[in-house]
DRENPA-3360 file (N, C-alpha, C; in nm, 2 decimals, always signed):
BEGIN
1 = MDRFFKIL = +0.08/-0.12/+0.00/+0.00/+0.00/+0.00/+0.09/+0.13/+0.00 ~ +0.19/+0.12/+0.08/+0.28/+0.24/+0.09/+0.35/+0.26/-0.05 ~ +0.39/+0.15/-0.12/+0.45/+0.16/-0.25/+0.35/+0.23/-0.35 ~ +0.23/+0.18/-0.35/+0.13/+0.24/-0.44/+0.11/+0.39/-0.41 ~ +0.10/+0.42/-0.28/+0.08/+0.56/-0.24/+0.20/+0.65/-0.29 ~ +0.32/+0.59/-0.28/+0.44/+0.67/-0.33/+0.43/+0.69/-0.48 ~ +0.40/+0.59/-0.55/+0.39/+0.60/-0.70/+0.28/+0.70/-0.74 ~ +0.17/+0.69/-0.67/+0.06/+0.79/-0.70/+0.10/+0.93/-0.66;
9 = SRALAVLF = +0.17/+0.95/-0.56/+0.22/+1.08/-0.52/+0.31/+1.14/-0.62 ~ +0.40/+1.06/-0.67/+0.50/+1.10/-0.77/+0.43/+1.13/-0.90 ~ +0.34/+1.05/-0.94/+0.26/+1.07/-1.06/+0.19/+1.21/-1.05 ~ +0.13/+1.24/-0.94/+0.06/+1.36/-0.92/+0.16/+1.48/-0.92 ~ +0.28/+1.46/-0.87/+0.38/+1.56/-0.87/+0.42/+1.60/-1.01 ~ +0.43/+1.50/-1.10/+0.46/+1.52/-1.24/+0.35/+1.59/-1.31 ~ +0.23/+1.55/-1.28/+0.11/+1.62/-1.34/+0.10/+1.76/-1.29 ~ +0.14/+1.79/-1.17/+0.14/+1.92/-1.11/+0.23/+2.01/-1.19;
17 = VLSFAILA = +0.35/+1.96/-1.22/+0.45/+2.04/-1.30/+0.40/+2.06/-1.44 ~ +0.35/+1.96/-1.50/+0.30/+1.97/-1.64/+0.18/+2.07/-1.65 ~ +0.10/+2.06/-1.55/-0.02/+2.15/-1.54/+0.03/+2.30/-1.53 ~ +0.13/+2.32/-1.45/+0.18/+2.46/-1.44/+0.24/+2.50/-1.57 ~ +0.31/+2.41/-1.64/+0.38/+2.44/-1.77/+0.27/+2.48/-1.87 ~ +0.16/+2.41/-1.87/+0.05/+2.45/-1.97/-0.01/+2.58/-1.93 ~ -0.03/+2.61/-1.80/-0.08/+2.74/-1.76/+0.01/+2.85/-1.79 ~ +0.14/+2.83/-1.77/+0.24/+2.93/-1.80/+0.25/+2.95/-1.95;
25 = GFVAIVIP = +0.23/+2.85/-2.03/+0.23/+2.86/-2.17/+0.11/+2.95/-2.22 ~ +0.00/+2.92/-2.16/-0.12/+3.00/-2.19/-0.10/+3.15/-2.16 ~ -0.05/+3.18/-2.04/-0.02/+3.32/-2.00/+0.08/+3.38/-2.10 ~ +0.18/+3.30/-2.14/+0.29/+3.35/-2.23/+0.23/+3.38/-2.37 ~ +0.12/+3.31/-2.41/+0.06/+3.33/-2.54/-0.04/+3.46/-2.53 ~ -0.11/+3.46/-2.42/-0.21/+3.57/-2.40/-0.14/+3.71/-2.39 ~ -0.03/+3.72/-2.33/+0.04/+3.85/-2.30/+0.06/+3.92/-2.44 ~ +0.13/+3.86/-2.53/+0.16/+3.94/-2.66/+0.03/+3.94/-2.75;
33 = TSSRGFYK = -0.05/+3.83/-2.75/-0.16/+3.83/-2.84/-0.27/+3.92/-2.80 ~ -0.27/+3.97/-2.68/-0.38/+4.06/-2.63/-0.33/+4.20/-2.62 ~ -0.20/+4.23/-2.67/-0.14/+4.36/-2.66/-0.16/+4.44/-2.78 ~ -0.24/+4.55/-2.77/-0.26/+4.64/-2.88/-0.12/+4.71/-2.92 ~ -0.04/+4.74/-2.82/+0.09/+4.80/-2.85/+0.18/+4.71/-2.94 ~ +0.17/+4.58/-2.91/+0.25/+4.49/-2.99/+0.21/+4.49/-3.13 ~ +0.08/+4.48/-3.16/+0.03/+4.48/-3.29/+0.05/+4.61/-3.37 ~ +0.03/+4.72/-3.30/+0.05/+4.85/-3.36/+0.20/+4.86/-3.41;
41 = KQFLKPNE = +0.29/+4.82/-3.32/+0.43/+4.83/-3.36/+0.46/+4.74/-3.48 ~ +0.41/+4.62/-3.48/+0.43/+4.52/-3.59/+0.37/+4.56/-3.72 ~ +0.25/+4.62/-3.71/+0.19/+4.66/-3.84/+0.25/+4.78/-3.91 ~ +0.34/+4.85/-3.84/+0.41/+4.96/-3.90/+0.55/+4.93/-3.93 ~ +0.59/+4.80/-3.90/+0.73/+4.76/-3.92/+0.74/+4.71/-4.06 ~ +0.84/+4.76/-4.14/+0.85/+4.72/-4.28/+0.91/+4.58/-4.30 ~ +0.86/+4.51/-4.40/+0.92/+4.38/-4.43/+1.04/+4.40/-4.51 ~ +1.09/+4.29/-4.57/+1.22/+4.29/-4.65/+1.20/+4.38/-4.77;
49 = EGKTALYL = +1.08/+4.40/-4.82/+1.06/+4.48/-4.94/+1.02/+4.62/-4.90 ~ +1.03/+4.65/-4.77/+1.00/+4.79/-4.72/+0.85/+4.82/-4.71 ~ +0.76/+4.72/-4.72/+0.62/+4.73/-4.71/+0.57/+4.70/-4.57 ~ +0.48/+4.78/-4.52/+0.42/+4.75/-4.38/+0.29/+4.66/-4.40 ~ +0.25/+4.60/-4.29/+0.13/+4.52/-4.30/+0.01/+4.61/-4.33 ~ +0.01/+4.74/-4.27/-0.10/+4.83/-4.30/-0.11/+4.86/-4.45 ~ +0.01/+4.88/-4.52/+0.01/+4.91/-4.66/-0.04/+4.79/-4.74 ~ +0.00/+4.67/-4.70/-0.04/+4.55/-4.77/-0.18/+4.51/-4.76;
57 = VRRQTYDI = -0.24/+4.54/-4.64/-0.38/+4.51/-4.61/-0.46/+4.61/-4.70 ~ -0.42/+4.73/-4.71/-0.50/+4.83/-4.79/-0.51/+4.79/-4.94 ~ -0.41/+4.71/-4.98/-0.41/+4.67/-5.12/-0.49/+4.55/-5.15 ~ -0.56/+4.49/-5.05/-0.64/+4.37/-5.07/-0.78/+4.39/-5.12 ~ -0.81/+4.51/-5.17/-0.95/+4.54/-5.21/-1.00/+4.46/-5.33 ~ -0.90/+4.41/-5.41/-0.94/+4.34/-5.54/-1.02/+4.21/-5.51 ~ -1.01/+4.16/-5.38/-1.08/+4.04/-5.35/-1.21/+4.07/-5.28 ~ -1.24/+4.20/-5.26/-1.36/+4.24/-5.18/-1.46/+4.29/-5.28;
65 = SDIETARF = -1.58/+4.23/-5.28/-1.69/+4.27/-5.37/-1.78/+4.37/-5.30 ~ -1.78/+4.37/-5.16/-1.87/+4.46/-5.09/-1.81/+4.60/-5.09 ~ -1.88/+4.70/-5.14/-1.83/+4.83/-5.16/-1.80/+4.90/-5.03 ~ -1.88/+4.88/-4.93/-1.86/+4.95/-4.80/-1.74/+4.89/-4.73 ~ -1.71/+4.76/-4.74/-1.59/+4.70/-4.69/-1.47/+4.75/-4.76 ~ -1.48/+4.76/-4.90/-1.36/+4.80/-4.98/-1.32/+4.94/-4.94 ~ -1.42/+5.03/-4.92/-1.39/+5.17/-4.88/-1.32/+5.17/-4.74 ~ -1.37/+5.08/-4.65/-1.31/+5.08/-4.52/-1.17/+5.03/-4.52;
73 = VIDMTEDE = -1.14/+4.93/-4.61/-1.00/+4.88/-4.62/-0.91/+4.98/-4.68 ~ -0.95/+5.05/-4.79/-0.87/+5.15/-4.85/-0.83/+5.26/-4.76 ~ -0.92/+5.30/-4.68/-0.89/+5.42/-4.59/-0.86/+5.37/-4.45 ~ -0.83/+5.24/-4.43/-0.80/+5.19/-4.29/-0.68/+5.26/-4.23 ~ -0.70/+5.29/-4.10/-0.59/+5.35/-4.02/-0.52/+5.24/-3.94 ~ -0.41/+5.27/-3.89/-0.33/+5.17/-3.81/-0.42/+5.13/-3.69 ~ -0.49/+5.22/-3.62/-0.57/+5.18/-3.51/-0.69/+5.09/-3.55 ~ -0.74/+5.12/-3.67/-0.85/+5.03/-3.72/-0.80/+4.89/-3.75;
81 = LVDVMMHA = -0.68/+4.89/-3.81/-0.62/+4.75/-3.83/-0.60/+4.68/-3.70 ~ -0.55/+4.75/-3.60/-0.53/+4.68/-3.47/-0.67/+4.63/-3.42 ~ -0.77/+4.72/-3.44/-0.91/+4.67/-3.39/-0.95/+4.55/-3.46 ~ -0.92/+4.54/-3.59/-0.96/+4.42/-3.67/-0.88/+4.30/-3.62 ~ -0.75/+4.32/-3.59/-0.67/+4.21/-3.53/-0.72/+4.16/-3.40 ~ -0.75/+4.26/-3.31/-0.80/+4.22/-3.18/-0.94/+4.15/-3.19 ~ -1.02/+4.19/-3.29/-1.14/+4.12/-3.30/-1.12/+3.97/-3.34 ~ -1.02/+3.95/-3.43/-0.98/+3.81/-3.47/-0.93/+3.73/-3.35;
89 = VRYCFYLE = -0.86/+3.80/-3.26/-0.81/+3.73/-3.14/-0.92/+3.69/-3.05 ~ -1.01/+3.78/-3.03/-1.13/+3.75/-2.95/-1.21/+3.64/-3.01 ~ -1.22/+3.64/-3.14/-1.29/+3.53/-3.21/-1.23/+3.39/-3.18 ~ -1.10/+3.39/-3.18/-1.03/+3.26/-3.15/-1.05/+3.22/-3.01 ~ -1.07/+3.31/-2.92/-1.09/+3.28/-2.78/-1.24/+3.27/-2.74 ~ -1.32/+3.26/-2.85/-1.47/+3.24/-2.83/-1.54/+3.36/-2.76 ~ -1.48/+3.48/-2.78/-1.54/+3.60/-2.73/-1.62/+3.68/-2.84 ~ -1.61/+3.63/-2.96/-1.68/+3.69/-3.08/-1.74/+3.57/-3.15;
97 = DDLNPTVD = -1.86/+3.59/-3.20/-1.93/+3.48/-3.28/-1.89/+3.48/-3.43 ~ -1.86/+3.60/-3.48/-1.83/+3.61/-3.62/-1.69/+3.67/-3.64 ~ -1.61/+3.61/-3.74/-1.48/+3.66/-3.76/-1.48/+3.80/-3.82 ~ -1.58/+3.83/-3.90/-1.59/+3.96/-3.96/-1.64/+4.06/-3.86 ~ -1.57/+4.17/-3.84/-1.61/+4.27/-3.73/-1.72/+4.36/-3.78 ~ -1.79/+4.42/-3.69/-1.89/+4.52/-3.72/-1.83/+4.66/-3.69 ~ -1.84/+4.75/-3.79/-1.78/+4.88/-3.77/-1.89/+4.98/-3.80 ~ -1.92/+5.07/-3.70/-2.02/+5.17/-3.70/-2.16/+5.11/-3.75;
105 = GYQMKLYR = -2.19/+4.99/-3.69/-2.32/+4.93/-3.71/-2.32/+4.84/-3.84 ~ -2.21/+4.84/-3.91/-2.21/+4.76/-4.04/-2.11/+4.65/-4.03 ~ -2.16/+4.53/-4.06/-2.07/+4.41/-4.05/-1.99/+4.40/-4.18 ~ -1.86/+4.42/-4.17/-1.77/+4.41/-4.28/-1.76/+4.27/-4.33 ~ -1.72/+4.26/-4.46/-1.70/+4.13/-4.53/-1.55/+4.13/-4.57 ~ -1.46/+4.12/-4.47/-1.32/+4.13/-4.49/-1.26/+4.01/-4.55 ~ -1.31/+3.89/-4.52/-1.24/+3.77/-4.54/-1.31/+3.68/-4.65 ~ -1.23/+3.61/-4.72/-1.28/+3.51/-4.82/-1.33/+3.39/-4.74;
113 = EDEISHMQ = -1.40/+3.30/-4.81/-1.45/+3.18/-4.75/-1.34/+3.09/-4.70 ~ -1.23/+3.08/-4.78/-1.12/+2.99/-4.74/-1.05/+3.04/-4.61 ~ -1.04/+3.18/-4.60/-0.98/+3.24/-4.48/-1.07/+3.21/-4.36 ~ -1.20/+3.23/-4.38/-1.30/+3.20/-4.27/-1.29/+3.06/-4.22 ~ -1.28/+2.97/-4.32/-1.28/+2.82/-4.29/-1.15/+2.79/-4.21 ~ -1.04/+2.85/-4.25/-0.91/+2.82/-4.18/-0.92/+2.88/-4.04 ~ -0.98/+3.00/-4.02/-0.98/+3.06/-3.89/-1.08/+2.98/-3.80 ~ -1.18/+2.92/-3.86/-1.27/+2.83/-3.78/-1.19/+2.71/-3.72;
121 = DVKGVFGG = -1.09/+2.66/-3.81/-1.00/+2.55/-3.76/-0.91/+2.60/-3.65 ~ -0.86/+2.73/-3.66/-0.78/+2.79/-3.56/-0.86/+2.80/-3.43 ~ -0.98/+2.84/-3.44/-1.06/+2.86/-3.32/-1.08/+2.73/-3.25 ~ -1.10/+2.62/-3.34/-1.11/+2.49/-3.28/-0.99/+2.44/-3.20 ~ -0.87/+2.48/-3.25/-0.74/+2.45/-3.18/-0.74/+2.52/-3.05 ~ -0.78/+2.65/-3.06/-0.78/+2.73/-2.94/-0.88/+2.68/-2.84 ~ -0.99/+2.63/-2.89/-1.09/+2.57/-2.80/-1.03/+2.45/-2.72 ~ -0.96/+2.36/-2.80/-0.90/+2.25/-2.73/-0.79/+2.29/-2.63;
129 = GLIMVGVS = -0.72/+2.40/-2.66/-0.63/+2.46/-2.57/-0.69/+2.51/-2.44 ~ -0.81/+2.57/-2.46/-0.88/+2.63/-2.34/-0.93/+2.52/-2.25 ~ -0.97/+2.40/-2.31/-1.01/+2.29/-2.23/-0.89/+2.24/-2.15 ~ -0.77/+2.23/-2.22/-0.65/+2.18/-2.15/-0.61/+2.28/-2.03 ~ -0.63/+2.41/-2.06/-0.60/+2.51/-1.95/-0.69/+2.49/-1.83 ~ -0.82/+2.46/-1.86/-0.92/+2.44/-1.75/-0.88/+2.32/-1.67 ~ -0.85/+2.21/-1.74/-0.81/+2.08/-1.67/-0.68/+2.11/-1.59 ~ -0.58/+2.18/-1.65/-0.45/+2.20/-1.59/-0.47/+2.29/-1.46;
137 = LAVFITGL = -0.56/+2.38/-1.47/-0.59/+2.47/-1.35/-0.64/+2.38/-1.24 ~ -0.73/+2.29/-1.27/-0.79/+2.21/-1.16/-0.68/+2.12/-1.11 ~ -0.59/+2.06/-1.19/-0.49/+1.97/-1.14/-0.39/+2.05/-1.06 ~ -0.35/+2.17/-1.11/-0.25/+2.25/-1.04/-0.30/+2.29/-0.90 ~ -0.43/+2.33/-0.89/-0.48/+2.37/-0.76/-0.49/+2.25/-0.67 ~ -0.53/+2.14/-0.72/-0.54/+2.01/-0.64/-0.40/+1.98/-0.59 ~ -0.30/+1.98/-0.68/-0.16/+1.94/-0.64/-0.11/+2.04/-0.54 ~ -0.13/+2.17/-0.56/-0.08/+2.27/-0.46/-0.14/+2.25/-0.32;
145 = CLALIKKK = -0.27/+2.23/-0.32/-0.34/+2.21/-0.19/-0.29/+2.09/-0.12 ~ -0.27/+1.98/-0.19/-0.22/+1.86/-0.13/-0.08/+1.88/-0.08 ~ +0.00/+1.95/-0.15/+0.14/+1.97/-0.11/+0.15/+2.06/+0.02 ~ +0.06/+2.15/+0.02/+0.05/+2.24/+0.14/-0.01/+2.17/+0.26 ~ -0.11/+2.09/+0.24/-0.17/+2.02/+0.35/-0.09/+1.90/+0.40 ~ -0.04/+1.82/+0.30/+0.04/+1.70/+0.33/+0.19/+1.73/+0.31 ~ +0.24/+1.83/+0.38/+0.38/+1.87/+0.36/+0.48/+1.76/+0.39 ~ +0.46/+1.69/+0.49/+0.55/+1.58/+0.53/+0.55/+1.47/+0.43;
153 = SYYLNCRK = +0.43/+1.43/+0.39/+0.42/+1.32/+0.29/+0.48/+1.37/+0.15 ~ +0.46/+1.49/+0.12/+0.53/+1.54/-0.01/+0.68/+1.54/+0.01 ~ +0.73/+1.58/+0.12/+0.87/+1.59/+0.14/+0.94/+1.45/+0.14 ~ +0.87/+1.35/+0.20/+0.93/+1.22/+0.22/+0.92/+1.14/+0.09 ~ +0.81/+1.16/+0.01/+0.78/+1.07/-0.10/+0.82/+1.13/-0.24 ~ +0.81/+1.26/-0.26/+0.83/+1.31/-0.39/+0.89/+1.45/-0.40 ~ +0.97/+1.50/-0.31/+1.02/+1.63/-0.32/+1.11/+1.66/-0.44 ~ +1.18/+1.55/-0.49/+1.27/+1.57/-0.60/+1.20/+1.56/-0.73;
161 = VPVYALIG = +1.08/+1.50/-0.73/+1.01/+1.47/-0.86/+0.98/+1.60/-0.94 ~ +0.92/+1.70/-0.87/+0.89/+1.83/-0.94/+1.02/+1.89/-1.01 ~ +1.13/+1.88/-0.94/+1.25/+1.93/-0.99/+1.29/+1.86/-1.12 ~ +1.29/+1.73/-1.12/+1.33/+1.65/-1.24/+1.22/+1.68/-1.35 ~ +1.10/+1.68/-1.32/+0.99/+1.70/-1.42/+1.01/+1.84/-1.48 ~ +1.04/+1.94/-1.40/+1.06/+2.08/-1.45/+1.18/+2.08/-1.54 ~ +1.29/+2.02/-1.50/+1.41/+2.01/-1.59/+1.37/+1.95/-1.72 ~ +1.29/+1.85/-1.72/+1.25/+1.78/-1.85/+1.17/+1.88/-1.93;
169 = VLLGLLAV = +1.08/+1.95/-1.87/+0.99/+2.05/-1.94/+1.08/+2.16/-2.00 ~ +1.17/+2.21/-1.92/+1.26/+2.32/-1.97/+1.35/+2.27/-2.09 ~ +1.40/+2.15/-2.08/+1.48/+2.10/-2.19/+1.40/+2.08/-2.31 ~ +1.28/+2.03/-2.29/+1.19/+2.01/-2.41/+1.16/+2.14/-2.48 ~ +1.13/+2.24/-2.40/+1.09/+2.37/-2.46/+1.21/+2.44/-2.52 ~ +1.33/+2.43/-2.46/+1.45/+2.48/-2.52/+1.48/+2.42/-2.65 ~ +1.46/+2.28/-2.66/+1.49/+2.21/-2.78/+1.39/+2.25/-2.89 ~ +1.26/+2.27/-2.86/+1.17/+2.31/-2.96/+1.20/+2.45/-3.00;
177 = GIFSLANF = +1.23/+2.54/-2.90/+1.26/+2.68/-2.94/+1.38/+2.69/-3.03 ~ +1.49/+2.62/-3.00/+1.61/+2.63/-3.08/+1.58/+2.58/-3.22 ~ +1.51/+2.46/-3.22/+1.48/+2.40/-3.35/+1.39/+2.50/-3.44 ~ +1.29/+2.56/-3.37/+1.20/+2.65/-3.44/+1.28/+2.78/-3.50 ~ +1.37/+2.83/-3.41/+1.44/+2.95/-3.46/+1.54/+2.91/-3.57 ~ +1.60/+2.79/-3.56/+1.70/+2.75/-3.66/+1.63/+2.72/-3.79 ~ +1.51/+2.66/-3.79/+1.45/+2.62/-3.91/+1.30/+2.65/-3.90 ~ +1.27/+2.78/-3.90/+1.13/+2.83/-3.87/+1.03/+2.78/-3.97;
185 = DFAFDAFH = +1.07/+2.78/-4.10/+0.97/+2.74/-4.21/+0.93/+2.60/-4.19 ~ +1.03/+2.51/-4.16/+0.99/+2.37/-4.14/+0.91/+2.35/-4.02 ~ +0.94/+2.42/-3.91/+0.86/+2.41/-3.79/+0.72/+2.46/-3.81 ~ +0.71/+2.57/-3.88/+0.58/+2.63/-3.91/+0.49/+2.53/-3.99 ~ +0.55/+2.48/-4.09/+0.48/+2.38/-4.18/+0.44/+2.26/-4.10 ~ +0.53/+2.21/-4.02/+0.50/+2.09/-3.94/+0.39/+2.11/-3.84 ~ +0.39/+2.22/-3.78/+0.28/+2.26/-3.68/+0.15/+2.26/-3.75 ~ +0.14/+2.32/-3.87/+0.01/+2.33/-3.94/-0.03/+2.20/-3.99;
193 = KIFFDGNW = +0.06/+2.12/-4.03/+0.02/+1.98/-4.09/-0.03/+1.89/-3.97 ~ +0.02/+1.92/-3.85/-0.03/+1.84/-3.74/-0.17/+1.88/-3.69 ~ -0.19/+2.01/-3.69/-0.32/+2.06/-3.63/-0.43/+2.10/-3.73 ~ -0.39/+2.11/-3.86/-0.49/+2.15/-3.95/-0.50/+2.05/-4.07 ~ -0.63/+2.02/-4.10/-0.65/+1.93/-4.22/-0.67/+2.00/-4.35 ~ -0.73/+2.12/-4.33/-0.77/+2.20/-4.45/-0.65/+2.29/-4.50 ~ -0.69/+2.38/-4.59/-0.59/+2.47/-4.65/-0.55/+2.57/-4.55 ~ -0.42/+2.59/-4.54/-0.37/+2.69/-4.45/-0.26/+2.78/-4.52;
201 = EFETGIMI = -0.24/+2.76/-4.64/-0.14/+2.83/-4.72/-0.21/+2.94/-4.80 ~ -0.18/+3.07/-4.77/-0.25/+3.18/-4.84/-0.14/+3.27/-4.89 ~ -0.14/+3.31/-5.01/-0.05/+3.40/-5.07/-0.10/+3.55/-5.06 ~ -0.24/+3.56/-5.06/-0.30/+3.69/-5.06/-0.41/+3.68/-4.96 ~ -0.47/+3.80/-4.93/-0.58/+3.81/-4.84/-0.55/+3.89/-4.72 ~ -0.65/+3.95/-4.66/-0.63/+4.04/-4.55/-0.57/+3.96/-4.43 ~ -0.62/+3.84/-4.40/-0.57/+3.76/-4.29/-0.42/+3.74/-4.30 ~ -0.37/+3.69/-4.41/-0.23/+3.66/-4.42/-0.14/+3.78/-4.42;
209 = EMIGYLFD = -0.19/+3.89/-4.48/-0.11/+4.02/-4.48/-0.11/+4.08/-4.34 ~ -0.22/+4.05/-4.26/-0.23/+4.10/-4.12/-0.14/+4.03/-4.02 ~ -0.13/+3.90/-4.04/-0.06/+3.82/-3.94/+0.07/+3.76/-3.99 ~ +0.09/+3.77/-4.12/+0.20/+3.69/-4.19/+0.34/+3.73/-4.13 ~ +0.36/+3.85/-4.08/+0.49/+3.89/-4.04/+0.50/+3.90/-3.88 ~ +0.40/+3.84/-3.82/+0.40/+3.85/-3.67/+0.48/+3.74/-3.61 ~ +0.49/+3.63/-3.67/+0.54/+3.51/-3.61/+0.69/+3.52/-3.57 ~ +0.77/+3.58/-3.65/+0.91/+3.60/-3.62/+0.94/+3.67/-3.49;
217 = DILPIILS = +0.85/+3.77/-3.46/+0.87/+3.85/-3.34/+0.78/+3.80/-3.22 ~ +0.67/+3.73/-3.24/+0.59/+3.69/-3.13/+0.64/+3.56/-3.07 ~ +0.70/+3.47/-3.15/+0.74/+3.34/-3.09/+0.85/+3.36/-2.99 ~ +0.95/+3.45/-3.01/+1.06/+3.47/-2.91/+1.00/+3.53/-2.78 ~ +0.90/+3.61/-2.79/+0.83/+3.67/-2.67/+0.76/+3.56/-2.59 ~ +0.69/+3.48/-2.66/+0.61/+3.37/-2.60/+0.71/+3.27/-2.53 ~ +0.82/+3.24/-2.60/+0.92/+3.14/-2.54/+0.99/+3.20/-2.42 ~ +1.02/+3.33/-2.43/+1.09/+3.40/-2.32/+1.00/+3.41/-2.19;
225 = VWLGLLAV = +0.88/+3.45/-2.21/+0.78/+3.46/-2.10/+0.76/+3.32/-2.04 ~ +0.74/+3.22/-2.12/+0.72/+3.09/-2.08/+0.83/+3.04/-2.00 ~ +0.96/+3.05/-2.05/+1.07/+3.01/-1.97/+1.09/+3.09/-1.84 ~ +1.06/+3.21/-1.85/+1.07/+3.30/-1.73/+0.98/+3.25/-1.62 ~ +0.85/+3.22/-1.65/+0.75/+3.17/-1.56/+0.79/+3.04/-1.50 ~ +0.85/+2.95/-1.58/+0.89/+2.82/-1.54/+1.01/+2.84/-1.44 ~ +1.10/+2.93/-1.47/+1.22/+2.96/-1.39/+1.17/+3.01/-1.25 ~ +1.07/+3.09/-1.25/+1.02/+3.14/-1.12/+0.95/+3.03/-1.04;
233 = FGVAIYFF = +0.88/+2.94/-1.11/+0.82/+2.82/-1.05/+0.93/+2.73/-0.99 ~ +1.04/+2.71/-1.07/+1.15/+2.63/-1.02/+1.21/+2.69/-0.89 ~ +1.23/+2.82/-0.88/+1.28/+2.89/-0.76/+1.18/+2.86/-0.65 ~ +1.05/+2.87/-0.67/+0.95/+2.85/-0.57/+0.96/+2.71/-0.51 ~ +0.98/+2.61/-0.60/+0.99/+2.47/-0.56/+1.12/+2.45/-0.47 ~ +1.23/+2.52/-0.52/+1.35/+2.51/-0.44/+1.34/+2.56/-0.30 ~ +1.28/+2.67/-0.28/+1.27/+2.73/-0.15/+1.16/+2.65/-0.06 ~ +1.06/+2.60/-0.13/+0.96/+2.52/-0.06/+1.03/+2.39/+0.00;
241 = NRFLKKKF = +1.11/+2.33/-0.09/+1.18/+2.21/-0.05/+1.28/+2.24/+0.06 ~ +1.34/+2.35/+0.05/+1.44/+2.39/+0.15/+1.37/+2.42/+0.29 ~ +1.26/+2.48/+0.28/+1.18/+2.51/+0.40/+1.14/+2.37/+0.47 ~ +1.09/+2.28/+0.39/+1.05/+2.15/+0.44/+1.17/+2.07/+0.50 ~ +1.28/+2.09/+0.44/+1.40/+2.01/+0.48/+1.44/+2.05/+0.63 ~ +1.43/+2.18/+0.65/+1.46/+2.23/+0.79/+1.35/+2.18/+0.89 ~ +1.23/+2.16/+0.84/+1.12/+2.12/+0.93/+1.12/+1.97/+0.96 ~ +1.16/+1.89/+0.86/+1.14/+1.75/+0.87/+1.27/+1.66/+0.87;
249 = K = +1.38/+1.73/+0.86/+1.50/+1.65/+0.85/+1.53/+1.58/+0.99;
% end
């Protein structure tokens, strides 16, 4: 029975670390993707050809048959482009029902059917991620409460397990990060082939011109915040174990 309890405790300790890693990843994604300042800076940043996202989006009117939408796109300001992007982000997080935003009481028709279909797939991936976050939050709270209530049991049975599990998570993230930075195009394609069945390659359209140049800058931010939160978590585990060592040695 004691052996079973020890195995169960260690398994929960691993799940506790993995749950925090998922929560930290969610926070790391939300911070830049919900930042108007980040998008505003990116949309005015010139690409290799000296063109900004705002300039490229304004040129996409040839695909738009709705006159009111075409006028909106041609005269679009940087703040309006940020509003459109924030609406798309809220759509992915299930905070908007329609991908096309409503401006001054008129629902724009900004996107083609293939763009809308792809973003529905993206929304589905985000939905799965939100479920994982909810489950991870429940596991994390449960593990934290048990560790605080059963301090002696935690110290005797599995104090080293979170450390090893965290090292494994950090090494995994570093490996993925280094690989992605070294061969971004391959990593980008692999990610989309894994998570999306439909078409996800667009050469034109408002969506691709709006987000096409974000990935190079947003991924390092996400990885840095993620690693930073995990490092803080590791420090907290170290001091908690040190406190218990003085108490139960």
